[in-house]
C-alpha angles and dihedrals in degrees: 000000000000130000112304114259120261111257090243090052091049090051090050092049090048090052091047093050092045092055091042092053093051096042093081141269098269129070112323135179124175139145116246087188094057094041093047091048094054094041094047089055090049088050088055088054095045130085135189119359091352090062096039093058091051092048091053088057100038100035121220101359098208092055092043091049091050090053091050093049093050091049091054092080127064130197119216146141119286099243140084092302094057106140119241120217120168122179129178128184112188136175106206109197140179110248093238095051110104109229130200111246088218092062093049087051091050090057093059089066092059127083107281090342118178147149117238134181124240127178094237101155100034098039113013093171091050090051090050092051092046094052093043091052091052092049090048091053093051093045094045090244094301087119106034097161118027090151107061123201110291095023091106115055135178089265093054109108105166146007131201106212133186120187126184136187125182130178125168141150127242115256085223108030122209115247108254091212090058094062113106140150115281134169120267119194100229120180090255094050138288118320132185114242134174103263126196123214131210133167110194147124102279137164105269140172135170110196140142094358097314134105110207123196124181119207108197119214133187115281102036090294121139133185112209123201114206108194118182121217090224137017114340096223093056093045093048091054089063096044114101130168095266094050092045090052089051092050092050092051094044095071116119127184107270134161103258132185101206127192109188129172118237109248136211113172129172114171140157121216124203097226091175091068092039093053093047089051089052093053102265098126112125093070089066095052135072086257089069115126114208095156091132087068101039138355088232105110095202098079128114137158110257100183142354108214124195138179131174133188122193128179124182122183141150096289102043146289137299125189142166135186139176134190126189126188104200115210123200137181121239134185114268115257111242101192128274114345117256109240115235116177113181098208102134137048114305144168122249123203126189111191147160106255095206098057103014093238109157114228095182137008120186139173110213114200099156118014090195095061103023 
């Protein structure tokens, strides 16, 4: 076995597998890095039960945040294969929302962390376009519209957004002339897909019903194929963070003849539903406590939106992801509502509140007849 995983790495793998398990049984593609970045920042803003639920999912937030910051920089040669990694962490806020200086200071420690203004209340559509344009710029237009129409309303006052773009070349590229159609046993039956071929010394392991192949890329990036011996659903059910860490560390250089389909994925994940299923619920209710972000007690998270794009071909990989935690302002609860049922004769007054002048005064004894 290899070196045991760092506790922060294990927490990150546990988080990734938890989201993966709740994302559905069909095709999925999401960025644990982007989701964890946005949620860790929300955890910094949260207090009480709101924070506790996030910590149970993310693990120790300081350690997780350190891992994310360290992974925001790549090392690579200074030539045409230089890897590209762009990360942005932005708090978009309504100008009239009072912000804690401590939270703005926290952002400066994150990769490209900043606070930006958006006209949420006065021009929700303008705010949506502004945030989308910024995400599109960071993701090199792979994600041009994370926020769909209607996702920003007049009660939206802030958004915590992470955007990520990664492009890097394989250390050992696939030969383009070796790509050819080959059958793939999809759940609905075999399909023909363009399949790449490579014979090379690669990190490889075959343990506990999994074949593991590591594809190294420039900049300390690695793509890892996890291929089960049997049905994927059954194998996934037994795969936890500890076992995954062991599989990743078990790879040894082996001569491998790899046949791998080309991939082009572009999927949205409803992280709001996923997070609620994983026990993060208080944030989405009027009981939410985001007092680390603002002293205004009326804030809650309305939605957590996520989209990921991943492309793998003969030369390398390109991917982009974005996560947005949308924050809105609600009226403060004031206890149980007082029931008032107007089901008997009553008086009706229409007046000018500034002066008290009464425009109309009526006695209503039977609304049906006047």
